[in-house]
N, C-alpha and C positions, 0 to 999 in steps of 0.2 A: 558493595562500592560499584560508582559508576566512573570509570576511567574517561568516560567523555563529558562528565562534568569537575571542572577542574575551580578553585576559587582563589583568589587572590586578596591578600589584605595586607592593604597600605599601596593607597594609588598615587604617590609618588614618582619619580623618575623611572627608578627601577622595575616597578611593579607594571607600571605602563610598558616599559619595556619587552617583559615577560610578557605582559597580554598581548603587545603586537606580534610579535614572535610565535605565541600559539595560535592566532587570532591566524595570522597569514599564512602558518604551513599547516594548519586545518587539522589541530591537533587535540581540537575539543568541541563539543556539538554546544556546549553549554560554559562560559564563563561566567560567574559570580565577582564581581566586586565589593571589597568591603573596606572603610575605610571612616575616619570619623568625623569626615567631613563627606557627611552623604551628597550633598549636591556636588561635589565636586568627582564625586564615584560614577555620579549621574549622570555628567556632562560627558564624562569619559567613556562611557559606556554607549552612549547616544554618537558621539565622535566614530567608534570603532566602529557597532554595527551597520553602520551605514554603508560599510565598505563592502556588506555580504554578497550583492552582484558581481562584484570583482573576483571575489576568493573563493566563495562558500556558504552554505547557509550553517551560521553559528550563532547563537544567541546570547547576548552581550548586558548583561543588567546590573546594577548595582542593588547592595542588600544589605541585611547584616547577619549574625553570625548564624540564628537560626535558618537561612535559606544557605546554610552550605551543608545541612543534613542530604544525605547521601552523596557527598564529593567524594571523588576516588581519591585527588589529590589536591591539599591545600599549601599556595605559597606563603610564606609571611615575609613581607618587605617592610613590616611596620619598624616604628623606633623614634625614638625623639631626638632631636638633635642640644648641640650646645645652646644650654640656655643663655650662655655668657660666653666671652672671651677666653674668661679668668674659671670658665666650671674644669675641673680635672677631668681626666679620663675616666677611671676610677669612680666619682660621682654621677658622669654621662653611665658609664657601664650600671653601675646601681638602679638609675631612673628607667634605663630599658628593660632591666629584669623584673621589675616592678610592671610595666605592659609588657611582658611576658605571661605572668602570673596571670595576668586579668583575661590572657589569651589563651590560656591552656586551659584554664577553668568554663571559658565559653565552648570550647574545641570540644575537649573531654564530653561536654553536656549534647553536642550538638552533630558533632562528627567524631564519635570513638573510633571510629574504623579507618580512617582517614589516613594517608600515607603524608606526610608533612615535610614540606623541602623548605629550610632556614637559608635565606639571604639576607638579611639583617646581619649587620658588621656588633662588633665582632662577631667573625660566623662560627669559628670552635666555640666561643666560651658561651654562644647563645644558643648552640644547639646543644649543649651539655646542659644547659639550663632549663630549654623544653624537655630533653630528656627525663631530667629528675622531677618538671613541675606535669609533667602530662602521664596520665595514666597508660597508656597508649605502649606498646614492647617498643624497646630501641631501634630495632630494625626499622621501624616507619618513622622515624626521625630522624633526616639526613639534612646536613648541610652542603651548600655548593662548595666549600671547602678551595683545594687550590686547581679545580677545573679551569678556571680563570687563568692562573698563571702560567697554568702548563699550555693552555692555547695560545698565550703572548710566548712564552717561550718557543712552542715549535713554530709558530710566524717569525718573530725572529730568526732562529734557526735554520727555517727552510730560506730565508730571504740570503744569508749568509752562504747557502751553498746553492743556490739555482737549482730548487725543488720546489715539490707541491705541498705546502705544510702536514695534508694529511699521510707523505711518506716520510715524516717525521718521528720516530719512535722513541720518546724520552719526556721524564716526570719532572715536573718541582712538588715536591711533596713535605709534609709536615705543618705548620702553622700559615695559616691565611694573612701573611704581614712579614714584618723584614727579618723574622729568622727563619723563613723559608726555604729549603734545602732541593737546590738543582741534584740530580741521577747522573752524573756526567757515568756512571761507571759500568749503566745497561743503556745510555744512548745510542739510538742508531738507525742508519738509513739503510735499508735493505739488507738487514742483517749485518753491516759491517760497522763495527764497532767508531762511534765519531772520534771517542776520546786517543792519541794517538799516532790516526790514521788519513790519509789524505784520501777525502770522499767527491767524489766527481769532478776531479781536480784539481781542487781546493784543499791546499796543506793545512795540516793540525795547526792550529793558532791561538794556542793556550791565552795570550791576551787577547785577541777578539773574542773569544768565546766567555772570558772572566767581565769583558764589557758586556755582552749580551744578557748574563744575569742581572750586573749591576741595573741593567735596562729593565729588565723583568719587574726587579724590585721596586723602580720608581717609576712603573710605567704610571698606578693609578697617581700617585702625587704630581708629574706632571696634565694629567690631564684633568684634574681639578682643578691646579692651577692657572689652567687655560680657559676652561669652560663650566668650571664651578662643580661637577660631577661624575660620575662613570654609571653609563646603563646599558649603552646600545649592545657590546660583548655579553655582559654578563645577562641581560636579556636573553640572549641566545644561549649562553650556558645552561640557563635554567629550563627554555624548551626544548634542548637537548638531553636533560635529565628526565623529563617528562616523558619525551618519547622514549624514551628506553624503557622504562618503568610499564607504560601503557602498552608497549608491544612486546614487554618480556624479553628482551633482547638480551640480556645477560653481559651487557657491555663491561667492560672492566674500565673505572672511571675512578680517578681522584677526589676523592669527595669525603667530608667531614662524618667519620664514626665514633665512636666511643672504643678505644684499643682496650682490648684485655690478655696483656702479656707479653704482645708482640715488641721487640725490641725492650724485651724489661718494664713495656710501661702498662699501665692500668691506668682507667676510669679517667683518663684524658680525653679529650675528642681533638685530632687532629687527622688530616688527609692523609691516608694511604690508598691504592691500588686497590678497589673494591668492585666484587662483583653485583651489579645493580639490575634487578629483575620485578617482576609484578607485586612481589613481597618485600620490594625496598632493598635491603641488606641481606644478599644472600650470604657472602662470605668474604674475608680480608684478605687479600694476598701479600706477604712480607718479602719482597724481592730481595736478593742478597744485596747488602750494601759494605762498601767498602769503610775503613774505618774513620775516615773523614765526613762521611756520608751519615754513617752510624750516630758520630758524636751529635750532628747538628739535628740529627733528628732526638733525640733525649734532648739535645740544648731548646728545640723547640716546646718540648713535652714541659720540659722546668719551665719554660718563660709564660706558658701558657697557666702552669699549676700554679704559678707565682701571683698572676692576676685573680685567680680564683680564692687562692685562699686571704687575700685581701678582701674580699666581699664576704667572708663569714664573719 
């Protein structure tokens, strides 16, 4: 595998935000854009690669699945949108799984050793689907999960406590969706737990912190209501995960993985803190949760299982 060769399937808003982040951060020597609209992919590739003198050498080109041979990482941002306002979420999900079936066949043929990073939504169910459809081991199929939600969470907490977001240690876990779980029991700043304590002169305010969680859960809805889609932050999330993989940093990230007994949950994909390295998923870390958080994670799993059961 060539970790300097990265493929992106789907050149919509998210796919191109990912490509731009990878290009600007010099995380690849070669980026292959694959889209059913080849002309669009070609135009995006030309537009991006003309910035090489300002960033550094990186070949960006439009290709097909055969062009992905030898790629170390392939990001999947593809999916179909609603065919009509009346189309149900279940029917939309079924159509997206059909798309994933075709992608899995092509990638197993042309790039069987590549790590797959799933960014299409619903990311937890589609990560589970790709793990089931692809012949590659599950450790090489990861979803972006709640890393974006966690980033939003830390950003808002940092604003509340007037510190850098990088000084916040807190997770959103579970489903990337409405049942996601804020883990207050281990949330801290400089080792001082946020729950019940005064931090940086700011007294504990449960109402304000509940409001932060509400804002995290509604963030995507608010952005979509105003600009029509989300893309920039998830593009940075994708680049961050790829940097972790290609540099074998073994960073602990809340990404979508398949559980194997953690919290009594098996065969469901959702987000837990996961050690990510050059082999993809190295191990899952199951933090100690309080009763409310544990119930929340189990509710996330039940919510996802109910959706998957409808697909059978």
